[in-house]
Each structure stands twice: as C-alpha cells, then as structure tokens.
C-alpha positions in Angstrom: 14.2 -10.2 101.3 13.1 -6.7 100.4 12.8 -5.8 104.1 16.3 -7.1 104.8 17.7 -5.1 101.8 16.0 -2.0 103.0 17.4 -2.5 106.5 20.9 -3.0 105.2 20.8 0.1 103.0 19.2 2.5 105.6 21.7 1.3 108.2 24.7 1.6 105.9 23.6 5.1 105.1 24.9 6.2 108.5 28.5 5.1 107.8 29.4 7.9 105.4 28.2 10.6 107.8 30.0 9.1 110.7 33.2 8.7 108.7 33.0 12.3 107.5 32.5 13.6 111.0 35.4 11.5 112.3 37.7 12.5 109.5 36.9 16.2 109.7 36.7 16.1 113.5 33.4 18.0 113.3 29.7 17.2 113.5 28.7 20.8 113.9 26.4 20.6 110.9 24.2 18.1 112.7 21.6 19.5 115.1 21.1 18.1 118.6 17.3 18.0 117.9 17.9 15.9 114.8 20.2 13.5 116.7 17.8 13.3 119.7 14.8 12.7 117.5 16.5 10.0 115.5 17.7 8.3 118.6 14.2 8.3 120.1 12.8 6.9 116.8 15.4 4.2 116.5 14.8 3.2 120.2 11.1 3.0 119.4 11.7 0.8 116.4 13.7 -1.5 118.7 10.8 -1.8 121.1 8.5 -2.5 118.2 10.9 -5.0 116.6 11.1 -6.8 120.0 7.4 -7.0 120.3 7.1 -8.4 116.8 10.1 -10.7 117.1 11.4 -9.3 113.8 15.1 -9.9 113.3 15.4 -7.4 110.4 13.9 -4.6 112.5 16.0 -5.4 115.6 19.3 -5.8 113.7 19.0 -2.8 111.5 17.8 -0.4 114.2 20.3 -1.7 116.8 23.2 -1.0 114.5 21.7 2.3 113.4 21.3 3.3 117.0 24.9 2.5 117.8 26.0 4.6 114.7 23.9 7.5 115.7 25.2 7.4 119.3 28.8 7.3 117.9 28.0 10.3 115.8 26.6 12.0 118.8 29.8 11.2 120.7 31.8 12.8 117.9 29.6 15.9 118.2 30.0 16.1 122.0 33.8 16.0 121.6 34.0 18.5 118.8 31.5 20.9 120.3 33.6 21.0 123.5 36.7 21.8 121.5 35.0 24.8 119.9 34.1 26.3 123.3 
C-alpha cells in the first residue's frame, strides 16, 4: 500500500510541471540533460519492474515516462519557436 501511494504521488508530481509548461507555452527552464537523464532512469525502472513483475513499478514509471516525454515535446515545440 505504501509503495502504491508513493508511486501515485511521484507520478502525479509531473502533472503541475506539464500543465505549467503547456499553459505558458514554454519549457525553457528545463534542461535537456535533466529530461534525458529522467527519461533514461524511468526506462530503466520499467525494465526492472518488468523483471520483477511489479505492477506498481510498471504503472507509475510508464505513466511518468509518458508525462516526461510530453514535457519534452512541449520543450521541442517552444524551443523551435524561440529560434
């Protein structure tokens, strides 16, 4: 139960950042190194969760990965507009 709560909270933590970036049409304050490192980390957790057959790890990290990729997409679009 604690693991599921932790998974829900850490996954939900991405929503405010994504909504802010979408609303402001800017993700310029996020570095590509950060987004790349986070993406690699989440993908690694997915591999680990798969090997452990752990639904909480799989679910939380799959959703988090989708949110980080969406945030990266906002950054791509807004970075292109600036140049």
